[in-house]
N, C-alpha and C positions, 0 to 999 in steps of 0.2 A: 293574253287577255281573253276571257270567256265571253263569247257573243251570246245574244239572245236565242239564236237558233240552236246553239249547243245546249243551253239550259232547257229549251223546249224538248230537245231529244232526250236529255237526261230525265225529264219528267215522264216522257212516254216509256222509257226503259224502266223507271221505277214503278209506274203503274202496271206495266206488263209483268214485272217481277212479282209484284204483290198479287196479281191475278194468278200467276203460276204457283205461288206458294199456297194460295187458297185452293187451287185445283188439285195439288198433290195430296191434300188430305189433312194438312195442319189445321187444327181447330182455331178458327177465328170467330170472335163474337160477331154475329150478324149485324148488330147495331153499329159497332165500330166500323165494320166493312162498308155499310151503307152510308154512315156519316162521313167517312173519308171520301166516298164518291161525291157526296153532296158538297163537301168543302172544295174539292177539285173543280166541280161544276161551277161553283160560285166564282172562283178565281178565273177560270176560262171565260165565263160569261162577262166578267168585269173587263178583262183585257180585250175581248172581242168588241164589246159595245163602245169602249172609249177609243178604240183605234179606227172607228168608222169615220170617214170624211163627212162633212156636213151635207154634201150633195146626195148622200145615200141614206139620210135619216128617214125620209118618207118610205122608201122600200123596206128599210129595216123595221119600221113601225108596222107595216103591213104583214111582214113575216112574224113579228111578235104577236099580232092579233091572230094569225093562223095557229101558232103554237098554243096560244091561250085557249083557242077553241078545242084543242085536244085535251087540255087540262080540264075544261068544262065537262067533257065526257067522263073523265076519271072521277071528278068531284061528284057528278050525278050518280055514278056507280057507288061511290062511298056513302052518299046520303041515302041511297036505296037499300042499304044493308038491313037485314032483318034484326030486330032487337032480341037476340038469343042469349047474349052474354054481356059482361061488363065491357069487353073490348069493342063490341059493336056500337056502344054509346059513344066511345071515343072516335070511332071511325065516322059516325054520323056527324059529330060535332066538328071534327077537323074537315070533313067533306063540305059541310055547310060554310065554314070559314073560307075554305079554298074557293068555293063557288062564289061567295060574296066578293072576295078580292079579285078574282078573275073577271067577274062581271064589270067591276069598276074599271079594270085595265082595258077590257075590250071596248066598252062604251067611251071611255076617255080617249082611247086610241083613235076611234072613229071621229070623235069631235076634233081632235088635233089634226088628223089627216084632212078633214073637211076644211078646216081653217087654213091649213097650209096650201091646199089646192085652190082655195079662194083667193089667195095672194097672186095667182097667175092669171086670173080672169081679167080681161080688158074692161075698163070702165066704160059705161055707155056715154056717148057724146050727146049732149042736148043742144 
């Protein structure tokens, strides 16, 4: 019977093998290469988030906000691209979309964290 750890090791070996083929000089379409990394990141993120115990949700949310702040920096750089070509319009549009979504994520995360921490305050006795 194949265990989950063996499957994880096979994924690591496959990813390393793909990187090695790319490093040797075999022509790989950059879009396909980056898209495969994106798909792998989606799967890893899904399994990491759903395996977290409920006691760790608040710290995980704080880390998510920290990661989102890094995304804000990248989105601001994309929005600030000079309009020199048709590709720069796409960069600005996607940067603005990323900035909007990340802003909602950050502010929503702070609101949820504040509400969760409010559950631990003692009620005042009158």
